[in-house]
Structure formats: structure tokens, C-alpha cells
C-alpha positions as CSV (number, residue, x, y, z in Angstrom):
1,M,-1.0,56.8,11.5
2,L,-3.0,57.3,8.3
3,D,-1.4,60.7,7.9
4,L,1.9,58.9,7.1
5,V,0.5,57.7,3.7
6,W,2.5,60.4,1.9
7,L,5.7,58.6,3.0
8,I,4.8,55.5,1.0
9,P,5.6,57.0,-2.5
10,A,7.9,59.7,-1.1
11,L,10.6,57.3,0.2
12,P,11.3,55.6,-3.2
13,L,11.0,59.0,-4.8
14,A,13.6,60.3,-2.4
15,G,15.8,57.3,-3.3
16,F,15.4,58.2,-6.9
17,L,16.4,61.9,-6.4
18,T,19.4,60.9,-4.2
19,L,20.7,58.5,-6.8
20,V,20.2,61.2,-9.5
21,V,22.5,63.5,-7.6
22,A,25.0,61.0,-6.0
23,G,24.4,57.6,-7.6
24,R,27.7,57.4,-9.4
25,R,29.7,58.6,-6.4
26,L,27.9,55.9,-4.2
27,G,28.7,53.3,-6.9
28,E,28.3,49.5,-6.3
29,P,26.9,48.2,-4.0
30,L,26.0,51.3,-1.9
31,A,23.6,52.7,-4.6
32,G,21.8,49.4,-4.6
33,W,21.5,49.2,-0.8
34,L,20.3,52.8,-0.6
35,A,17.5,52.0,-3.2
36,T,16.6,48.8,-1.3
37,A,16.5,50.7,2.0
38,A,14.2,53.3,0.5
39,M,11.9,50.6,-0.8
40,G,12.0,48.7,2.5
41,G,11.1,52.0,4.3
42,S,8.1,52.4,2.0
43,F,7.0,48.9,2.9
44,L,7.3,49.7,6.7
45,A,5.3,52.9,6.1
46,T,2.6,50.9,4.4
47,V,2.4,48.4,7.3
48,V,2.0,51.4,9.7
49,V,-0.8,52.8,7.6
50,F,-2.4,49.4,7.3
51,V,-2.4,49.0,11.1
52,G,-4.1,52.4,11.4
53,L,-6.8,51.4,8.9
54,V,-7.5,48.1,10.6
55,D,-8.2,49.9,13.8
56,R,-11.2,51.6,12.2
57,P,-14.6,50.0,11.7
58,G,-15.3,48.6,8.3
59,A,-17.5,51.4,7.1
60,D,-15.0,54.1,8.2
61,R,-12.0,52.6,6.4
62,F,-11.6,55.6,4.1
63,F,-9.1,58.4,4.5
64,T,-8.2,61.1,2.0
65,Q,-5.1,63.2,2.3
66,T,-4.9,66.3,0.1
67,L,-1.3,67.6,-0.4
68,F,-2.1,70.6,-2.6
69,E,-4.5,71.9,-5.3
70,W,-2.9,70.6,-8.4
71,V,-4.9,71.7,-11.4
72,P,-7.1,74.8,-10.7
73,A,-8.5,75.6,-14.2
74,G,-12.0,77.0,-14.5
75,N,-14.6,74.4,-13.5
76,L,-11.8,71.8,-13.4
77,S,-10.2,71.5,-10.0
78,V,-8.0,68.5,-9.3
79,D,-6.1,67.9,-6.1
80,A,-2.9,66.0,-5.6
81,G,-4.2,63.7,-2.9
82,F,-4.1,60.1,-1.7
83,L,-6.9,57.7,-0.9
84,V,-6.4,55.2,1.8
85,D,-8.9,52.4,1.8
86,P,-8.7,48.5,1.9
87,L,-8.1,48.3,-1.9
88,S,-5.3,50.9,-2.1
89,I,-3.5,49.6,1.0
90,T,-3.7,45.9,-0.1
91,M,-2.1,46.9,-3.4
92,A,0.5,49.0,-1.7
93,L,1.4,46.2,0.7
94,F,2.3,43.6,-1.9
95,V,3.8,46.2,-4.3
96,T,6.2,47.5,-1.7
97,G,6.9,44.1,-0.2
98,V,7.7,42.3,-3.5
99,A,9.5,45.3,-4.9
100,T,11.8,45.4,-1.8
101,L,12.7,41.8,-2.4
102,I,13.4,42.5,-6.1
103,H,15.6,45.4,-5.2
104,L,17.6,43.2,-2.8
105,Y,17.9,40.5,-5.5
106,S,19.1,43.1,-8.0
107,I,22.1,43.9,-5.9
108,G,23.5,40.5,-6.7
109,Y,22.1,40.1,-10.2
110,M,23.4,43.5,-11.5
111,H,26.9,43.0,-9.9
112,G,29.5,44.4,-12.2
113,D,27.2,46.3,-14.5
114,P,28.7,49.6,-15.5
115,N,25.4,51.4,-15.0
116,F,24.7,49.8,-11.7
117,S,23.4,53.0,-9.9
118,K,21.3,54.1,-12.9
119,F,19.5,50.7,-12.8
120,F,18.4,51.3,-9.2
121,L,17.5,54.9,-9.9
122,Y,15.0,53.6,-12.5
123,L,13.7,50.9,-10.1
124,N,13.0,53.5,-7.4
125,L,11.2,55.8,-9.8
126,F,9.2,52.9,-11.2
127,A,8.0,51.8,-7.7
128,A,7.2,55.4,-6.8
129,S,5.1,55.8,-9.9
130,M,3.2,52.5,-9.2
131,L,2.4,53.7,-5.7
132,V,1.1,57.0,-7.0
133,L,-1.1,55.0,-9.3
134,V,-2.7,52.9,-6.6
135,L,-2.9,55.6,-3.9
136,G,-4.3,58.5,-6.1
137,D,-7.7,59.7,-5.0
138,N,-8.7,60.8,-8.5
139,M,-8.3,59.6,-12.1
140,L,-5.7,62.2,-13.0
141,M,-3.4,61.1,-10.2
142,T,-3.8,57.5,-11.3
143,F,-3.0,58.6,-14.8
144,L,0.1,60.3,-13.6
145,G,1.3,57.0,-12.1
146,W,0.0,55.1,-15.1
147,E,2.3,57.2,-17.4
148,G,5.1,57.1,-14.9
149,V,5.3,53.3,-14.9
150,G,4.9,53.3,-18.7
151,T,8.0,55.6,-19.1
152,C,10.0,53.7,-16.5
153,S,9.2,50.4,-18.2
154,Y,10.6,51.8,-21.5
155,L,13.8,52.9,-19.7
156,L,14.1,49.5,-17.9
157,I,13.2,47.2,-20.7
158,S,15.7,48.9,-23.0
159,F,18.3,49.3,-20.2
160,W,20.9,47.4,-22.2
161,F,20.0,49.5,-25.2
162,T,23.2,48.7,-27.2
163,S,21.4,45.5,-28.2
164,E,19.0,46.3,-30.9
165,E,16.6,43.7,-29.7
166,N,16.4,45.3,-26.3
167,A,15.9,48.8,-27.7
168,T,13.2,47.6,-30.0
169,A,11.4,45.8,-27.1
170,G,11.4,49.1,-25.1
171,K,10.0,51.1,-28.0
172,K,7.3,48.4,-28.6
173,A,6.2,48.5,-25.0
174,F,6.1,52.3,-25.1
175,V,4.1,52.6,-28.4
176,T,1.6,49.8,-27.6
177,N,0.9,51.3,-24.2
178,R,0.2,54.6,-25.8
179,I,-2.7,53.0,-27.7
180,G,-4.3,52.0,-24.4
181,D,-3.5,55.3,-22.8
182,W,-5.7,57.0,-25.4
183,G,-8.7,55.1,-24.0
184,F,-7.9,56.2,-20.4
185,M,-7.6,59.8,-21.4
186,V,-10.9,59.9,-23.3
187,A,-12.6,58.1,-20.3
188,M,-11.4,61.0,-18.1
189,F,-12.7,63.6,-20.5
190,L,-16.1,61.8,-20.6
191,A,-16.2,61.5,-16.8
192,F,-15.4,65.2,-16.3
193,A,-17.9,66.3,-19.0
194,T,-20.6,64.3,-17.3
195,I,-20.1,64.8,-13.6
196,G,-17.7,67.8,-13.6
197,S,-15.1,65.9,-11.5
198,L,-12.3,63.4,-11.8
199,S,-12.5,62.3,-8.2
200,Y,-13.2,58.7,-7.5
201,A,-15.5,59.6,-4.7
202,D,-17.7,61.7,-7.1
203,L,-17.6,59.1,-9.9
204,I,-18.5,56.2,-7.5
205,S,-21.2,58.3,-5.9
206,A,-22.8,59.1,-9.2
207,S,-22.7,55.5,-10.2
208,V,-24.2,54.2,-7.0
209,T,-27.0,56.8,-6.8
210,G,-28.0,56.3,-10.4
211,S,-27.2,59.8,-11.6
212,L,-24.7,58.4,-14.1
213,A,-26.7,57.3,-17.1
214,A,-26.1,53.7,-18.3
215,V,-24.9,54.8,-21.7
216,T,-22.3,57.1,-20.1
217,A,-21.2,54.5,-17.6
218,T,-20.8,52.1,-20.6
219,G,-18.7,54.6,-22.5
220,I,-16.4,55.2,-19.5
221,A,-16.1,51.5,-18.7
222,L,-15.3,50.5,-22.3
223,L,-12.7,53.3,-22.7
224,L,-11.0,52.3,-19.5
225,F,-11.0,48.7,-20.7
226,V,-9.1,49.9,-23.8
227,G,-6.5,51.4,-21.4
228,A,-6.5,48.2,-19.3
229,T,-5.9,45.9,-22.4
230,G,-2.7,47.9,-23.1
231,K,-1.3,48.1,-19.6
232,S,-2.4,44.6,-18.6
233,A,-1.6,42.9,-21.9
234,Q,-4.9,41.6,-23.0
235,L,-6.0,40.8,-26.6
236,P,-5.3,42.5,-28.9
237,L,-2.6,44.6,-27.2
238,F,-0.7,41.9,-25.3
239,V,2.2,41.7,-27.8
240,W,4.5,44.0,-25.9
241,L,4.7,41.9,-22.7
242,P,6.5,38.8,-24.0
243,D,9.2,41.1,-25.6
244,A,9.5,43.0,-22.3
245,M,11.6,40.1,-21.0
246,A,14.5,41.6,-23.0
247,G,15.2,43.8,-20.0
248,P,17.2,42.6,-17.0
249,T,15.4,39.7,-15.2
250,P,14.6,41.8,-12.0
251,V,12.7,44.2,-14.4
252,S,10.7,41.3,-15.8
253,A,9.8,40.2,-12.2
254,L,8.8,43.8,-11.3
255,I,6.7,44.4,-14.4
256,H,5.2,40.9,-14.7
257,A,4.5,40.2,-11.0
258,A,3.7,43.0,-8.7
259,T,3.4,46.3,-10.6
260,M,2.6,47.5,-14.0
261,V,0.5,44.7,-15.5
262,T,-1.8,44.6,-12.4
263,A,-2.7,48.3,-13.0
264,G,-5.6,47.4,-15.2
265,V,-7.1,44.9,-12.7
266,Y,-6.7,47.5,-9.9
267,L,-8.4,50.2,-12.1
268,F,-11.4,48.0,-12.7
269,F,-11.7,47.1,-9.1
270,R,-11.6,50.8,-8.2
271,V,-14.4,51.7,-10.8
272,S,-16.4,48.6,-10.2
273,P,-19.6,50.6,-9.5
274,V,-19.2,52.2,-12.9
275,V,-19.1,48.7,-14.5
276,A,-22.2,47.8,-12.5
277,A,-24.0,50.9,-13.7
278,S,-23.2,50.1,-17.4
279,Y,-25.1,47.9,-19.8
280,D,-25.3,44.2,-19.0
281,W,-23.1,43.2,-22.0
282,V,-20.1,45.2,-20.8
283,P,-19.0,42.6,-18.2
284,T,-19.6,39.9,-20.8
285,V,-17.2,41.6,-23.2
286,I,-14.6,41.8,-20.4
287,S,-15.0,38.1,-19.6
288,W,-14.6,37.0,-23.2
289,V,-11.6,39.1,-23.9
290,G,-10.0,37.8,-20.6
291,V,-10.7,34.1,-21.2
292,L,-9.6,34.2,-24.8
293,T,-6.4,35.9,-23.8
294,A,-5.8,33.2,-21.1
295,L,-6.3,30.4,-23.7
296,V,-4.3,32.0,-26.5
297,A,-1.3,32.8,-24.3
298,A,-1.3,29.4,-22.7
299,T,-1.1,27.7,-26.1
300,I,1.8,29.9,-27.1
301,A,3.7,29.1,-23.9
302,I,3.6,25.4,-24.8
303,S,6.1,25.8,-27.6
304,Q,8.5,28.3,-26.2
305,N,12.1,27.3,-25.4
306,D,13.3,30.5,-23.8
307,I,13.0,30.1,-20.0
308,K,11.8,33.7,-19.6
309,K,9.4,33.7,-22.6
310,V,7.5,30.7,-21.1
311,L,6.9,32.8,-18.0
312,A,6.1,35.9,-20.0
313,Y,3.3,34.2,-21.9
314,S,2.1,32.6,-18.6
315,T,1.8,36.1,-17.2
316,V,-0.4,37.1,-20.1
317,S,-2.5,34.0,-19.5
318,Q,-2.9,34.6,-15.8
319,L,-3.9,38.2,-16.4
320,G,-6.6,36.8,-18.6
321,F,-7.9,34.8,-15.6
322,M,-8.1,38.0,-13.6
323,F,-10.1,39.8,-16.3
324,F,-12.6,37.1,-16.8
325,A,-13.0,37.1,-13.0
326,I,-13.8,40.8,-13.2
327,G,-16.3,40.2,-16.0
328,S,-18.0,37.5,-13.8
329,G,-18.3,40.0,-11.0
330,A,-15.7,38.2,-8.9
331,Y,-13.6,41.3,-8.0
332,V,-12.2,39.8,-4.8
333,A,-11.2,36.6,-6.6
334,A,-9.5,38.8,-9.2
335,L,-7.5,40.7,-6.6
336,F,-6.8,37.4,-4.7
337,H,-5.2,36.1,-7.9
338,V,-3.3,39.3,-8.3
339,I,-1.7,38.8,-4.9
340,T,-0.9,35.1,-5.2
341,H,0.3,35.7,-8.8
342,A,2.6,38.5,-7.4
343,F,4.2,35.9,-5.1
344,F,4.6,33.0,-7.4
345,K,5.4,34.9,-10.6
346,A,8.0,37.1,-8.9
347,L,9.5,33.8,-7.5
348,L,9.5,32.2,-10.9
349,F,11.1,35.1,-12.7
350,L,13.7,35.7,-10.1
351,G,14.3,31.9,-10.1
352,S,14.8,32.0,-13.9
353,G,17.2,34.9,-13.4
354,S,19.2,32.8,-10.9
355,V,19.3,30.0,-13.5
356,I,20.5,32.4,-16.2
357,H,23.0,33.9,-13.8
358,G,24.3,30.4,-12.9
359,M,24.3,29.4,-16.6
360,H,26.4,32.3,-17.8
361,E,23.5,34.1,-19.5
362,E,22.1,31.0,-21.2
363,Q,18.3,31.3,-21.6
364,D,17.5,28.4,-23.9
365,M,16.0,25.5,-21.9
366,R,17.3,23.0,-24.4
367,R,20.8,23.7,-23.2
368,M,19.9,23.1,-19.5
369,G,18.8,20.0,-17.6
370,G,19.8,18.5,-14.3
371,L,20.3,21.8,-12.6
372,Y,18.7,20.7,-9.3
373,R,22.1,19.1,-8.5
374,Y,24.0,22.3,-8.9
375,M,21.4,24.9,-7.8
376,P,19.4,23.3,-5.0
377,I,17.9,26.5,-3.5
378,T,16.9,27.9,-6.9
379,A,15.5,24.5,-7.9
380,G,13.6,24.0,-4.6
381,T,12.0,27.4,-4.6
382,F,11.2,27.3,-8.4
383,I,9.4,24.0,-7.8
384,V,7.2,25.7,-5.2
385,G,6.4,28.5,-7.7
386,W,5.6,25.8,-10.3
387,L,3.2,24.0,-8.0
388,A,1.5,27.3,-7.1
389,I,0.9,28.4,-10.6
390,A,-0.1,24.9,-11.8
391,G,-2.9,25.0,-9.1
392,V,-1.8,22.2,-6.9
393,P,-3.3,22.3,-3.4
394,P,-2.5,23.6,-0.9
395,F,-0.3,26.1,-2.8
396,S,-1.7,29.6,-3.1
397,G,-2.5,29.5,-6.8
398,F,-5.0,26.7,-6.4
399,W,-7.2,28.7,-4.0
400,S,-7.3,31.9,-6.1
401,K,-7.7,30.1,-9.5
402,D,-10.4,27.8,-8.1
403,E,-12.4,30.8,-6.8
404,I,-12.2,32.4,-10.3
405,L,-13.4,29.2,-12.0
406,L,-16.2,28.9,-9.5
407,Y,-17.6,32.3,-10.3
408,A,-17.1,31.6,-14.0
409,W,-19.2,28.5,-13.6
410,A,-22.1,30.6,-12.2
411,D,-21.7,33.3,-14.9
412,S,-21.2,31.3,-18.1
413,K,-20.5,27.6,-18.7
414,A,-18.7,28.3,-21.9
415,I,-16.3,30.8,-20.2
416,W,-15.8,28.3,-17.4
417,A,-14.9,25.5,-19.9
418,I,-12.4,27.7,-21.8
419,G,-10.9,28.9,-18.5
420,S,-10.6,25.3,-17.3
421,L,-8.8,24.3,-20.5
422,A,-6.4,27.2,-20.0
423,A,-5.8,26.0,-16.4
424,L,-4.9,22.5,-17.7
425,L,-2.5,24.0,-20.3
426,T,-0.9,26.0,-17.5
427,A,-0.1,22.9,-15.5
428,F,1.3,21.3,-18.7
429,Y,3.6,24.0,-19.9
430,M,5.0,24.8,-16.4
431,T,5.7,21.1,-15.8
432,R,7.5,21.0,-19.2
433,Q,9.6,23.9,-18.1
434,V,10.6,22.4,-14.8
435,I,11.5,19.1,-16.4
436,M,13.6,20.7,-19.1
437,V,15.5,23.0,-16.7
438,F,16.0,21.0,-13.5
439,F,15.7,17.3,-14.4
440,G,17.2,14.9,-16.9
441,E,20.8,14.9,-18.0
442,P,22.8,18.2,-18.4
443,R,22.9,19.4,-22.0
444,W,25.0,22.5,-21.9
445,H,28.1,20.9,-23.4
446,E,26.2,19.2,-26.2
447,P,25.8,20.8,-29.7
448,L,22.4,22.3,-29.9
449,E,21.0,20.1,-32.7
450,P,21.8,16.8,-31.1
451,A,20.9,18.3,-27.7
452,A,17.6,19.5,-29.1
453,A,16.8,16.1,-30.5
454,A,17.6,14.4,-27.3
455,A,16.3,16.9,-24.9
456,P,12.7,16.9,-23.6
457,G,10.8,19.4,-25.7
458,G,13.7,20.0,-28.1
459,H,13.1,20.9,-31.7
460,E,15.2,19.8,-34.6
461,D,14.5,23.2,-36.0
462,A,16.1,24.9,-33.1
463,E,16.1,28.7,-32.8
464,V,19.8,28.9,-31.9
465,E,21.4,26.9,-34.6
466,P,24.0,27.3,-37.3
467,E,23.0,29.5,-40.3
468,S,22.4,26.5,-42.5
469,E,21.6,22.9,-42.1
470,D,24.8,22.1,-44.0
471,A,26.9,23.9,-41.4
472,P,29.7,21.5,-40.3
473,A,29.4,19.9,-36.9
474,E,32.6,21.6,-35.8
475,D,31.0,25.0,-36.3
476,V,28.2,24.0,-34.0
477,A,30.6,22.7,-31.5
478,E,32.6,25.9,-31.8
479,H,29.5,27.9,-31.0
480,V,28.9,25.9,-27.9
481,E,32.5,26.1,-26.9
482,R,32.5,29.9,-27.3
483,H,29.4,30.1,-25.1
484,L,30.5,27.8,-22.3
485,P,34.0,26.6,-21.5
486,D,34.7,22.9,-21.2
487,D,35.2,23.1,-17.4
488,F,31.9,25.0,-16.9
489,R,29.7,24.0,-14.0
490,P,26.5,25.9,-13.1
491,H,26.7,27.5,-9.6
492,E,24.2,28.6,-7.0
493,S,23.5,32.3,-6.7
494,P,24.7,34.5,-3.8
495,W,22.6,35.0,-0.8
496,T,21.2,38.4,-1.9
497,M,19.6,36.5,-4.7
498,T,18.5,33.3,-2.9
499,L,17.1,35.0,0.2
500,P,14.3,36.7,-1.8
501,L,13.6,33.3,-3.5
502,V,13.1,31.7,-0.1
503,V,10.8,34.5,1.2
504,L,8.7,34.4,-2.0
505,A,8.5,30.6,-1.9
506,T,7.1,30.8,1.6
507,A,4.5,33.4,0.5
508,A,3.6,31.3,-2.6
509,L,3.0,28.3,-0.3
510,L,1.0,30.1,2.4
511,G,-0.6,33.0,0.5
512,G,-3.8,31.0,-0.1
513,G,-4.6,31.4,3.5
514,L,-5.8,35.0,2.8
515,N,-9.1,33.7,1.5
516,L,-9.9,30.0,2.3
517,P,-13.3,28.8,1.1
518,F,-14.2,26.4,4.0
519,T,-16.2,28.7,6.2
520,P,-17.1,32.5,6.0
521,D,-14.8,33.1,9.0
522,L,-11.9,32.2,6.8
523,H,-12.9,34.7,4.0
524,F,-10.4,37.3,5.3
525,L,-9.9,39.1,2.0
526,D,-13.6,39.1,1.2
527,R,-14.4,40.9,4.4
528,W,-11.5,43.3,4.2
529,L,-12.2,44.4,0.6
530,E,-16.0,44.6,0.9
531,P,-16.1,48.4,1.7
532,S,-14.2,49.2,-1.5
533,L,-16.7,47.5,-3.7
534,F,-19.9,49.5,-2.8
535,G,-22.1,46.5,-3.4
536,S,-21.0,46.0,-7.0
537,A,-19.7,42.5,-6.7
538,A,-21.7,39.4,-7.8
539,H,-22.9,37.1,-5.1
540,P,-24.0,33.9,-6.7
541,D,-25.6,31.3,-4.5
542,F,-23.4,28.2,-4.7
543,S,-24.4,24.9,-3.3
544,T,-21.8,22.9,-1.4
545,G,-22.1,20.3,-4.1
546,E,-21.1,22.8,-6.8
547,K,-18.1,24.0,-4.8
548,V,-16.9,20.5,-4.2
549,F,-17.4,19.6,-7.9
550,I,-15.5,22.7,-9.1
551,A,-12.6,22.1,-6.7
552,I,-12.3,18.4,-7.5
553,F,-12.6,19.1,-11.2
554,S,-9.8,21.8,-11.0
555,I,-7.5,19.4,-9.1
556,G,-8.2,16.7,-11.7
557,L,-7.3,19.1,-14.6
558,T,-4.1,20.0,-12.9
559,L,-3.2,16.4,-12.4
560,V,-4.0,15.6,-16.0
561,G,-1.7,18.5,-17.1
562,L,1.2,17.3,-14.9
563,A,0.8,13.7,-16.0
564,L,0.6,14.6,-19.7
565,A,3.9,16.6,-19.4
566,F,5.5,13.7,-17.6
567,V,4.4,11.2,-20.3
568,V,5.7,13.5,-23.1
569,Y,8.9,14.9,-21.7
570,V,10.1,12.2,-19.2
571,Q,8.7,8.9,-20.5
572,R,8.6,10.2,-24.1
573,R,5.7,8.0,-25.0
574,V,4.2,10.8,-27.1
575,D,6.2,12.8,-29.6
576,H,6.4,16.3,-28.3
577,R,6.1,17.7,-31.8
578,A,2.5,16.5,-31.9
579,I,1.8,19.1,-29.2
580,E,4.3,21.9,-29.8
581,Q,2.6,23.0,-33.0
582,D,4.3,25.7,-35.2
583,A,1.2,27.9,-34.8
584,F,1.9,28.0,-31.0
585,A,5.6,28.6,-31.5
586,Q,4.9,31.5,-33.8
587,G,2.3,33.0,-31.4
588,W,-0.5,32.4,-33.8
589,W,1.3,34.8,-36.1
590,I,-0.4,37.7,-34.3
591,D,2.8,39.7,-33.7
592,S,4.1,39.1,-37.2
593,T,0.7,40.1,-38.7
594,Y,0.9,43.4,-36.7
595,A,4.4,43.9,-38.0
596,R,3.3,43.4,-41.6
597,L,0.3,45.7,-41.2
598,V,2.3,48.4,-39.6
599,D,5.1,48.1,-42.1
600,G,2.7,47.9,-45.1
601,P,-0.7,49.6,-45.1
602,G,0.2,51.2,-41.8
603,R,3.3,52.9,-43.2
604,K,1.3,54.3,-46.1
605,L,-1.4,55.5,-43.7
606,F,1.2,57.2,-41.5
607,E,2.8,58.8,-44.5
608,A,-0.6,60.0,-45.7
609,A,-1.3,61.4,-42.3
610,A,2.1,63.2,-42.3
611,W,1.3,64.6,-45.7
612,F,-2.1,65.8,-44.5
613,D,-0.5,67.4,-41.5
614,R,2.3,69.0,-43.4
615,T,0.2,70.2,-46.4
616,I,-3.4,70.8,-45.1
617,I,-3.0,71.6,-41.5
618,D,0.4,73.4,-41.7
619,G,-0.7,74.8,-45.1
620,A,-3.8,76.4,-43.6
621,V,-1.8,78.0,-40.9
622,N,0.9,79.2,-43.2
623,G,-1.7,80.4,-45.8
624,V,-3.4,82.6,-43.2
625,A,-0.1,84.0,-42.2
626,T,0.9,84.6,-45.8
627,G,-2.4,86.3,-46.6
628,V,-2.2,88.6,-43.6
629,R,1.4,89.5,-44.5
630,A,0.4,90.3,-48.1
631,G,-2.6,92.4,-47.0
632,G,-0.4,94.3,-44.6
633,T,2.1,95.0,-47.3
634,A,-0.6,96.3,-49.7
635,L,-2.1,98.5,-47.0
636,R,1.3,99.9,-46.1
637,T,1.5,101.7,-49.5
638,V,-1.3,104.0,-48.5
639,Q,0.6,105.1,-45.5
640,T,2.6,107.9,-47.3
641,G,3.0,110.3,-44.3
642,F,1.6,113.3,-46.2
643,V,-1.3,115.2,-44.5
644,R,-2.8,116.1,-47.9
645,T,-3.1,112.4,-48.8
646,Y,-5.0,111.6,-45.5
647,A,-7.2,114.7,-46.0
648,L,-8.1,113.5,-49.5
649,A,-8.9,110.0,-48.1
650,I,-11.1,111.6,-45.4
651,G,-12.8,113.7,-48.0
652,L,-13.5,110.7,-50.3
653,G,-14.8,108.8,-47.3
654,A,-17.2,111.6,-46.4
655,V,-18.5,111.7,-50.0
656,L,-19.1,108.0,-49.9
657,V,-21.0,108.2,-46.6
658,A,-23.1,111.0,-48.0
659,V,-23.8,109.0,-51.2
660,W,-24.9,106.1,-49.1
661,F,-27.3,108.2,-47.0
662,L,-28.8,109.7,-50.1
663,T,-29.3,106.3,-51.7
664,R,-31.0,105.1,-48.5
665,A,-33.2,108.2,-48.1
666,S,-36.8,108.3,-49.5
667,F,-38.3,111.5,-50.8
């Protein structure tokens, strides 16, 4: 059964190729159903391979399938091959499972789009690239998938490219990821220069046996971390991810939940022996970057009014949790959170897409309210996702987040404290979102400014507002009327959109059962992933008292976050403006600072680099060519074609040789 691993990426790739050839002829909805069937087939193939792997003893759960020799070049030989082990199959299971649900959801969401088949073509290629990334048996195969998801993300984020905002967001994601990709490439060069191979088996073997020097392991780990900060949106390269929500909502769910952003976490799990062989301060650096990312993104999410932007910043924050878990040596906890996050974040994004669909493309939460009465399935499933991400037991997010905080407690009390604060803020801003969207009075027929003042969390300085404060009220009313007709009523989404919500809500509720902390017998994920770690994970000795304290403290923080949001946005006993600070709303001015730097000193630097390339580099090349041409032209004058001229030259040459010998001779 393990031999069928090639089918896992091949099926969505076949779907992509079929849609390239016949997508427009298939049209809507056949193109969508074909892409969904290809993705569902990939999920079934993954289940078959998973069953084959489970049948083997723990130590034998490794299988490599070589398709062909890909890069034979001197000492470098790289195969196109797949590695089947507990890590790769775990990733493939939730990638294919969640991606299938997102494909199904997209059939309803993209209904009526003129480029319906093209959208599914991109989705299939994106999924195939992600599967190559997680199944590759060497760094170059992973990099192939790494670049594939980067390219597809650009195409999908800017899918509606006629809007300048969407086109800019796609370019921003593409350029920012290229910065991280530089780190990945140099890490590959360093690994090959050191061990002569890009195979994970060789790299891990060198790390475990000690033949990889600590300084080299440190270099590889840090360079890969540069790549991970780009792909997994960590400080300082997280700025592309919030803007990526400009794409269609299923794209946001695919990128934010199950695929692209988890690539960095997967990569560090895969090379965990290299991190263990590096200097001690390397995991500390990873931890601090992760926990600061978690806190900064959580503060920004507090003040956002766009329903998808709140979720986008929450993704950045949750990725920070995963990275400070890695830095603490809690690799299984990090992957546990990747899985639970895939369930509840896909649910939340698809739920937000259902809200946007039912609200005629409205994304501003200040124009919502009371939607639970009109969209009961969407509201019910969204609330499950909210409780999961907020960390309310027994929902899945509680178990994975609690395990991360437990390891952080053992590693560094400071990191644990900051992580706990980020967890409290998560409960707060997600509760705020649920209150603003699903509860209270409907606000979609109210002019924005009065609605903003009256609405929970509304700002008087609303983002969507007339151009000046002096704009007449009738202009505001006209804007609202243009957007939504008087007889507008939100509606529930079709079954192709609500069915994935129900399935994901079930997974978000029960997913914590993968790794329950009560007894070692319930640590299913721990035992399953252990062979892929090669002993590189931390194993702190926790007392029962510590475990109980951390769990109770985490629950207490969550309840405080929920209660605070209730007091501010329902009871309104605290002015929300005291919490929604402008620094948060502006994202700590990080993005705008980057824009100013790139457009100011950056532009001058780029122009100087262009001048250097054009004048010095090209000048040197052109100068050599010009010199050779001039020399040839000069020499051509002595080529007269007369024998007497050549005889004279030979004679003069002979005389010069004779003179040279005479001057060298001694008498």
C-alpha cells in the first residue's frame, strides 16, 4: 500500500492538467466537481498509505519511493522521491482532508464567477505543490513544493486582479516570500557543501551521529528559520499574510489553515535533529521570535473591523504559538496545534466567507449584528470555532495550546508569561468578533457613522465613511442604500458551503482527542510521531501539580478574556476605545514603516544597484567585448593575403629570435 504514495500529489496534479486542457469546456459546476473529486481521491490515497504505515512496527515506519534521478550533476545527485513516515503522512492527511472540504465549499462560493474553472485549476495546483513539499525525501523536492505554493498563492491572492488592492496583495506576498526563500536556498548550499547531499536521511544522520559540526548546524538552522519566517509569517516578515485575505475566502482558508503557512513548522519538525545539533541559543531565538509574533499579532487583531482581517492576524498569532513551541523543544505540541488550528481556522475562514456571501460581500463587522437569526448553521459552527481557538475545554484548541504553554513553562517563565498574555488576548478579540457579527441588533441598514457609534466595537473614525466629516447624512445613507437594498435580508449559504462547516466544526470539537494529557495511553500523537523526531524533542519532567496549575491558569485566562469582551461589547461598562488603541489598529505601524523604507531609502538603494549592474557589471562585459573587437580589427590589417608580406614577417621573427638567443648567450 505504501507504493501508492505517488498517487497523493499525482491526483490533484492530474486535475490541474485536465482543467488546463478542458476546464472552460467543462464550465460550472463540472470543473469544480472534477477538482473536488481529484482532491478527494488524493485524501483516500493518503488514508490507504496511512493504513499501510500503521501496519508496520514503530521503528520501521519509513518508506522511500524514488521516481527517477532528477539532478545528476557531478557530485550532486538528487532524486525525485517521496518519503513516507509518520510526519509526512500526518501532514498529508489533514492537508488533503481540509483541502477537499475547501474545494467543495468553493463550488458554492465561486458560483457565477466568469473564471470559475481557472480558480479550481489554481486550487488543484496549489494542493499538489503542498503535497510535494511535505512528501519530498530531500530538501530540493521540498523547495520545489515550497516555490510551487508561493507561485500559486500569488495567482490565487490576486485572482480578482482587476482590483488594484488584490493585485498589490498578490505581489506583496510573492516578494516577501522571496526574501525568506533566499534563506532556504543558502541553507541547501551549505548542507550540500558540508555533507555532499540534500537528502533528509543523510542530513539527519550527520546530525544524530555528530559528524555535522555545531557551527554548521547553527548556520543551516538559522538560514532555514529565515525561510520559515517568510513562509509562516513570523516577525519581521509577517506583513504579507493579513493582506492575503484580499483573495477569495476559500483561498484564505487554504493558505491560513492547512497549507502554506504551516510549511515552516513542518520544515523545522523535519530538521529537528539539526536544531538539536546547533548551539543552545538557536532554539531560544526561535522561541522569542515566535512568542513576540504571537503577542504583536494578537494586539493588532483587537482593533480590526474587517471580519477576515481579525482572522488573518489571529493566524499570525497562532503561528507564533507553534514556533515558540518548536523553540521549547515541544515539536509534537507544535504539530498538534498545526492540526487543531487547521480544523478551527478553516472553519472560521469558511464561516466568515459564508457571512460575506450572505451579506452581499460586506466584510465590515460594524455593519453586521444579529446574524444568528438569519444564518443559524453558519453561526453555530462559527461559535464552535470561536470556542476552539479561544481555548475553552473540551474544544480542540484548548488541549494543543495548553500543551505548548506547559512546555514554555519548563523552558522559560518569561516566554510562558508572554504566551499566556497572547492567549488571553485571543479569547478577547475572538469573543469581540462573535458578538459584533452574530449578536446584538442588525446594523446593515444604518448609516455607518451612527452604526459605528452604536455598535459594539464601532469607531467614530470608521474606515468606510464619507470622504469628509462634513459630508451630508444623505450621502452616507446613499452609500448604504447603494450597498444593500431596503428589502435586504441575510440568507444562509447553500449546502455545498454549510456541509464543510459542519464537518470542520465536528473536527474542531473532537480534534483534541488526538493527544489527551490524562494518561500516557492517551498520547496517541506523541507515540505516532516519535520515530520522526530521532530523539531531538525535549522531555521535561512535569509534576502533576505543575500540569494542573498550567491547565487551570489557562482556563482562567480564557474566561477572563471572554468576560472582558462581554463587559466591553455587550454590557458596555468599559469604553471600547480605551482598549482599541490606534497603535493596534495601525498594526504598530510596521507595514507603513516598511512601505516608507522601501519607497524612500530602499528605492534609492535599488536604483543604485540598477546603476551598478548597468554600468559596472554590464560595462565590464561590454568593455571586454569592445576590446576584443578592436584588437581583432587592428590585427586584421596585417592579413594582406600577399606571400611576400608573410615571408617578411617570418624573416623579422627569425631575426628577433636570433637576437634574443644572442643576448641570452654568454661567451
